Structure formats: structure tokens, C-alpha cells
N, C-alpha and C positions, 0 to 999 in steps of 0.2 A: 280170205278163207276159200273163195272159189278157186283161186290159183293154186292154193295148197292142196285142195282136194284133187284137182286135175293132175298135179305132179305126183301125188300118191297113187292115183289110178294108173298113170303111165308106168310107175315103178313096178306095180303089181303085174302088169301085162308084159313089161320088158325088164326083168330083173337085171339083165346085163348092163342096163344104163344106170343102175344105182351107184351113186357117188358117195365118197367118204363124208362129205360135208352136207349131205342131204338133210333137209329139215325133218324128215321122218326119223332120222337117227338122233337129231339134236333134242327132240322132245323128251327123250329119256335121260337127259343129262342130270347128274347129281346136283342137289341144291348146294349153293355156296354157303359155307359156314360163316365167313366174314368177308368183308371187302378189304383186300389188301390196298395199301397206299401206293400211289404212283407219283413220282416227282416229275413235273413237266420239264423237258429239256429247255424250253423257252417259256417264260411266264405267259399264262393264259389270262389276259386282262379282260375286264368288262368294258362296256361302252359308256361314254359320258353323255349327259343330256344337254340339249339346247332347247330352251323354251321361247326365246325371242329372236328377232332378226339380228339384234346386236350380238347374241351368243354365236350365231352362225358366222357373222362377220369376223369376230375374234378368232373363231376356229380357222377361217380362211387365212387370216393374218399370220397365225402360228405356222400354218403349212408353208406359206410363202417364205417366212423367215428360215424355216428348217431346210427348205429346198433352194434357198437363195434366189428366189424368183421376184422379178419386178411386178409392180401392180398392173403393168400393161399386158403381161402374159396371161393367156386364158387357161384356167384350170378346168379339168373334167372331173366330175364326181359321179360315183356309182351310188344311186339312191334306191332304197328298197324299203318296203313295209317291214316293220319289226314284228316277228312272230314270237310270242312269249312262250318259251319252252325251257329246256335244260341244255346248257352248252356241254359238248363233249369233244374230245380229241381222239381221232382214229389214227393209229400208227400202222403203216404198211411197210413191209420189207420185201424187196424184190417183187413188188406188186401184190403181195399177199397180206391180208388183214391179220395182224398178230396181236394187237392190243387196243383196248378202248378205255378211256378214263373220263370221269367227270371233271369239271373245272375245279371244284373244291374251293380253296382260298386263292387260286391263281398260281400257286407254287406247287401244291400237292393236292392231288385228286384221288378218287377211288377207282380201283380196277373193276370195271363192269363189262369186261370183254365178253363173257358168256352170254350176258343179257343182250348186249348190242348185236351179238351174232344172230339173234332171233328177229331183228328188225329187217324187213325185206328191202327197205329203201337203201340199205348200206351195202355197197358192192363188197364182195369177199375176195375178188381177184381183179386187179386193175389192168392186167395184161403186161406186156413187156416194155411199152414206150412210157416208162414212168421212172422217176429217180429211185435209186436203191433204197433210200429211206424217205418216205413221204408221209408227213403228218397232216391230215385234213381235219379242219375244225368246222363244227357246224352245230345245228340245233335239233334236238329231239323234241317233238311236239305232238299234240293230239288235236285233231280238228274238233270244232264245236259240236257238230252232229254226233261224232263218235263219243265225245265227252258226255253229252246228254244221254246217249244210249247206254254208256257204261254206268252212269249213275242210276238209271232205271233198273239195270241188272243188279246193281249193288243193293238197291231197295228191295227188290224181289227176293234176293237171297239173304236178306237181313244183315247185309254188310254196311260199312261206313261210306257215306257219300263224300266225294271230293268237292272242295270249295270252288275250284276253277280248273280250266284245262291245263294250266301250267303245273299245278299241284298233282293233277292226275297223271301227267306225263312223267314228272319226277318220281312220284310214288311207284308208278308202273315199272320204271327202269331200275329203281333201286330195290328190287325184290331179291330176296336170298335164293329163291327158286326160279331159274330161267324159264320154267314152264309157265309160270304166272305171267312173266313179261311177254312171252310168246303169245299169250291169249289176249293181250291188250292191243288196241289199234294204234300203235305208235308209228310215227313217220319221222323222216330225217331230211334236212337239206343242208348243203355245204356252202360255206361262204368265206373261208380263210384257210391259211396254212400256218403250220408251226415249224418244226424242224424239217429241213429238206436237205438232202445231200445231192450234189451234182445238179444244181438248178438248171444249168445249161443242158438242154436235152438234144443238142445237135448230134451227139454221138449215138443217140438212140433212134435216129432216123426221123426225128421231129424237127421241122424247119427252124424253130426258134424257141427261146425260153419266153415265159410270160413277162411282160414289162408293165402291166397294169392290172388292176382288179378285174376289169371286163375281160381281158385276155385270159386271166386265170379261170374265170367262169367257163370259158369255152373249153379249157382243158378238163375242168371238172366234169362237164357234160360228156366229153370224149371218153373219160374214164368210167362213165356210168353213174355219176352222181346226179341227184336232182338239186336244182338251185331254185331260189325263190323266183317265181314267175312274175311277181309284182316288182320288177326291177327295171331301171332305165338309166341311161347316161345323161347327166345334166351338165 
């Protein structure tokens, strides 16, 4: 909110700096009547669980079989804390954010582009050194302190309390009125990709394409995305 107020103050003092995608213009967006359906170009799957050391060992064995690797070769894993939120897919064309969708059933999700456009953590323009079509997948979430504060406001206004931060994030994103979503303290971090055209970025002046999850994270940060800070290579 402090950043938003500062941006509005600057626009008032220097109107020539006002841009078409300014947050001050987006606040007055018309409410969405319904959420249109979006078919994912690549299935958006959920994560499997592993509860025991044996589960992890079987997971590693499946990877080795799939990659045709011997038991002597060392595997690197990217491990990170799981933050429970709502999975979304962000589609960029020529670096511009053009569509955002929920995971839904993994095949078809809901078009929540206007609502996602109000989330400050989501870059709206990735620049020029990016594939023509770039789908970034990640998590919309709400921090615990923000969740508790929101519930206090809900109680004070006679509204309904949310059961947990995940429900509050999901309910806040799936509002028919983007103004309501914009008023909620939603955050986003990226962790995967979906459809990508021209993965080899050498023609765009980038030295190489990503060959691992950890390298992809470096590209995400280069493009302005936040990634989970509780992450390490094992």
C-alpha cells in the first residue's frame, strides 16, 4: 500500500509519466461477470507426496530409469519448502503478460487475468530476452500475518472469516470484482514453466538455454519474478 500511494503521488505531480497499465487506472476495472474457461496447452499437474525415506528412494529410482542413468551417477535435486496457495499459469507473448489461469482440473482452468494483473509480485513485462511464448507457473499465496490481519478486518466489518491462508488466497483471487482482489495482500512466486516457444535463447542474446531447474530459477529472477527463498540444491 505504501508503494501504491507513492506511485499515485508521483503520477499527480508528473502526469506525463502516467502509463496505460498504471494501477490507478486498473482500480476502476469493470467486475467480471463470469470466469471464462482456459484449456492449458500442457497439463498442469499437481505434486505427489512422499512420506517415508522409501518413498523418496522409489522416486529417485523412477528418475534414473526415465533418464537411463546408472546408480553411480550423482543426481542433483532442487528442494524447497512448499507454500500452500493456489497454482496459476501466466502466459506471456513477446514478453507481455496476456493471460492468467488457475490450474482447475489440470486440463482446464479459469481465466483470472484481470485479478492477477492486480498482484504486484507478477511482472507485466519481461523485456526482450524471453521466448515469444513463455508460460510461467507458480503459486498465489497469502502470508500468515496478512491472513490474520485480513480475518480481523473481516470480523470488524461483519464479514466471513477464512479457515486458513490457502482458502483466503484462493477466495481473494477468485473474486468477480478485481478491485476486491487488489485490496487483498496476495503474493506470488514462480517455480515452473509450461508452454515455451524457442527455448534456446541464444538468438536473443542470452548465452544459453536453461538445462536444469536451478538455472531456470536464475532466468525467472532475471525476468523479475520472485522465487521461493527457502530453496537449495541437494
